[in-house]
N, C-alpha and C positions, 0 to 999 in steps of 0.2 A: 088548531093552533093559530093558523093564519087568521081566522075569524075574530080570535080573541085578542090578538094582537091589534088588528083593524079597530076594533071596538074600543080599546084602551086608547088608541091614537085618537079616536074622534072625541072621546070625554077629554082627553087632556087638551085638545085643539080647542073645544068649546071653552074650557076653563081659561085659556089665553084671551079669548074674546071678552069674558067676564072680568078678568083681571086688567086689561086695557082701560074699561071704563072706570074701574075702580081707582087705578093709578091717575087717571085724568082728574080726578077729584081731591086728591091730596092736595094740601095747602103748602106746597113747597115756595110759592110766590104769593105775597101779600101786596095790597095796593093801600096806600096811606094818602087821606085827603087832608089838606091844612088850608084853612080860611085864614086869610090875612087881614090886618086893620084897614087896608086900603081897598078891600072888597074883592081883591084878586084871590086865586086859588092855586095852590101848588099840589100837584099829583105825582107821587113817587112811589117806588117799589123797594120791598126788601125780599131777599132771595136766600133760603136756607141751604141751598144745595150749590156745589161748585159745577162751573161749565157754562155753555153758552144756551140760552133758550130765546125762542122766538115768541114774542109776546104780542097779543092783539088786544087793545084796550077801546071800547066803544062807549061813547057818552050818550045817553038817552035822555031826550026832551031837555036838551040844554037851552037855557034862557040867559039873556044878558051877556052873552060872550059868543065867540066864534071859535070852533075847533073840528077837526076831522078825526079826533082821537089819536091813538098811537098804534103804530104797526113796526116793530122793529125787534132787533137782536140785543138782548142784555147779557152782559157778562159778569158784571160785578156783584156783589151781595147786596148792594143798595144803590140807588141812583134816583135821578130826577127823570120824569117822563113828560109832563106838560105844565106849562104856566098860563093859566087863563086869566085874561085881562078883563074887567067889567066894561061894557058898553056905556053904562050910566053907572058911576062910581058912588051912587047914593043908595043904590040898592044891590042886594046880594045876587050871585050867581046861583042857579039852581040846576041841578042834573041829578040823574042816577046814572049808574054804570054797570056794565058787564065786561068779564075780561077771560081770555083763555090762553093757554101756552103749552107749548111741546120743546123738548129738548132737541136742540140742532140749530144750525145757522144756514138759512136758505140763501145766503149771499157770499157763502164761502167759495173761495178761489181754490179749487182742490189740486194739488200738484200730482196729476195722474202718472207722472214718470219717478215719482218718488221710489227708491229702493228700500224695501223692509228686510229684516232677518227673520228667519223661521223661529217660531216660538219655542224652540227646544234647545237642549245643551249643544254647544258648539263641537262638531265633529261627529254627531250622532247621525245616523243614517235612518230615514224614515219613508215609508210609502204614504203619499198624499191621495185622499179620496175627494171627489167633489160631491158634496151633499144635495139631493134634490130637494125641491121645495114642496114639503108635505101638503100645504094648503091646496096647491094647484093639483097635486095627483089624487087627492082623496075628495076634496071638497069644492073644486072649482073656483078657488079664491085667486084673486088677482095677483099675479106674481109681480114682486118687486122689481123695479126698473134694473136691468143689467144684473139679475141675480147670480151671485157668485159666493159659495161658502164652502170651506175646506174642512175636512176631518182627517185627524192622525189617531191611529190606534197603537196602543203599546202592551207588552206584557207586563209592565213594571209601572209603578206610580211616579212617573217622571217629574222633574220640576219644569214648570212652565215659565218662559221668560217674555218680557215685553217685546214687541216687533218694532217698535219705534218711541221715541220720546213723547210723553203726553201727560195729562192730569186724568187721574181716576175720578171719573163723573158719577159712577153707579156701581153698586155692589150688592149682590144677592148672595147669602152665605148662610142660607136657612135648612138646606136638605142633605140627607144622608146619601151615600152612594147608592146606585142602582144596580145591585148585584144579581137580580133575577134574570135568569136567561130568557124569560118570556117576554121581557120589555123589548118592544121595537122602538118605542118613542115616547117620551114624557117631557112635560115642561118643567118638572121639578128637578132643575139642575143649578147648581151654583155657578155664578158667572160674574165678570167685571167688564165694565165698558171704559175705555180711555179716549179721551178727546185729544187729538192732534192739534198742532199749531195752524194747520191750514183748514181747519173745520171738519175734517174727516173724522170717523171713529172706528176704533178696533173693539170687536167683542171676542172675549174669550170664555167660552162655555164648556163646563165640565172639570170644575175644581173642587177637590174635597174639601168637606165641611171643616172649618177651623184650621186649615192651613195656609191661608192667605198671607202674604208678605207685605201686602199694602193696605192702605187706609183711604177712606174717601177724602178727595182733595189733595192727595199725594202726588207729586210729580214723579214719574217713572223715567227711567233712561232706556235707551236702546240696550236690550239685554239685561234689564233688571228683573230680578226674581218677582214672579207674580204669585204662584201657588203650586200646590201638588195635585197631579190628576187624580180624579176620582174613577172609582170602579164602575164599569158599565156592561150589562149583559153577563156579569158572572166570571168570564174569563179574560177579560182584557180591560184597559183603561182608554178612554176616549175624551179627545179635546176637539171641539168644533170651534172654528176661528174664521172672522169675516171682517171686511173693512167696508164702510159704507158712509153716506152722507144724507142729510135732509135735502130734499130738492124743491118741495113746493109746501104751502102752509095753510092748507084747508083745515081749519080747526073746527069745524061744524061736527061736533062728536055725536049728535043726535042722528046723523045720516050715515055714520060709519057702521059698516057691517063687516062680518067675516070675511066677506069677498074683496072689500076694498081697504081692510084695516092696515095693510102693509105697503099700500100703493105710494106712501109719501116718502118712502126710502130709495135711494139709488145705490147700487152696489158697484164696488170697485174692483176691476181685475188688477191686482198689484204686481209689481216686480219684486223678485226676491233674490237677495244675494245667497248663492249655494256654491258647493265645490266646483260645480259646472261653470260658474260665472252668474251674471244679472239674468234671470229667467222669469217667464210667466209659468206657474205651476200647471203640469198636465194630470189629468186624472191617472190613478194607478201607475204613476211613476215614482221612483225612488230618488231622494235627494239627501245630500249631506250638508247639515248647517255649516255657515261660515260667517265670520266676523272680521273686519278690518278696521283700522283707525278712521280711514274716510268715512265710512258709514256710522261709526260710533260717534264721531265728533260732528256730524253733519249739521245737528240743530243744538250742538252745546254753545253757549256764550263763551267768551274768552275767559270770563271769572270761573266758568264750570270746568273749562279745559284745564285751568291752571289748578283748581282744586283736585280734579281727577288725577292728575299726574302726581300729586302729594298723596291722596288718600283714595285710591281707586276702589276700595272696598265699601266705600260710602254710596257708591253708585250701582251696587250690585244686589 
């Protein structure tokens, strides 16, 4: 049984590596080149997905102009990148280009002292487990910086809530529950990713198919409903959650291996509001979820607070 579980883990881990390469080829961002009558060239982008992306644009064999290309973070769905002026305005500017991108803001100033809420119903008591990094354990993969991921198990298909205000920037809602007791690990789990105002991300993995309360690009608030827990292992329901950031921008996909594919992420050990107060979660300890107006309204605008006081259900 143990060997069967490990073989399944190896297969699914290899699938993750393949999926990373496939995802890197998706055309979520496109580059637009516009040639003007004065021989100048405007280079802009369009982005189909919400959230922050680090973009690297390289100009190859550039003639009749000067430019170092573009390296930076883009947030809007469209915008300008470069304006190339001709050295000689009687002839055209010529070049080819290549570009790459990844989700995240490497310049983000993370609020490491921010207080989050547990992603469960207020007043519920749960035991917290710290998840080990499977890649390091079985495959010698490079562990993401400051690796920290938590898990919650439940006997019931509980509702999961947002730990902090943010924008839903990724949704996977393709897989059925994992009810087989033989499953030790699988990459086939539904999840959402929320980008926070300071550039950090929260991942909520283990949501039952077709039970999500959110859509891509939607703003969620502290303790907004996200989805319903999925069955895992046959006799319980499981949520894995973590908070992380992008901390460097090596976009050389060709050199990326199973050993190094996660090394661009830096994980955060967050503070949580519980019945005990504001704490750092400890492995195998039990905590009761808590919420107060100070935490709830911390990232609300004045307009959102006013609206919440009139229609609180709009924020749940």
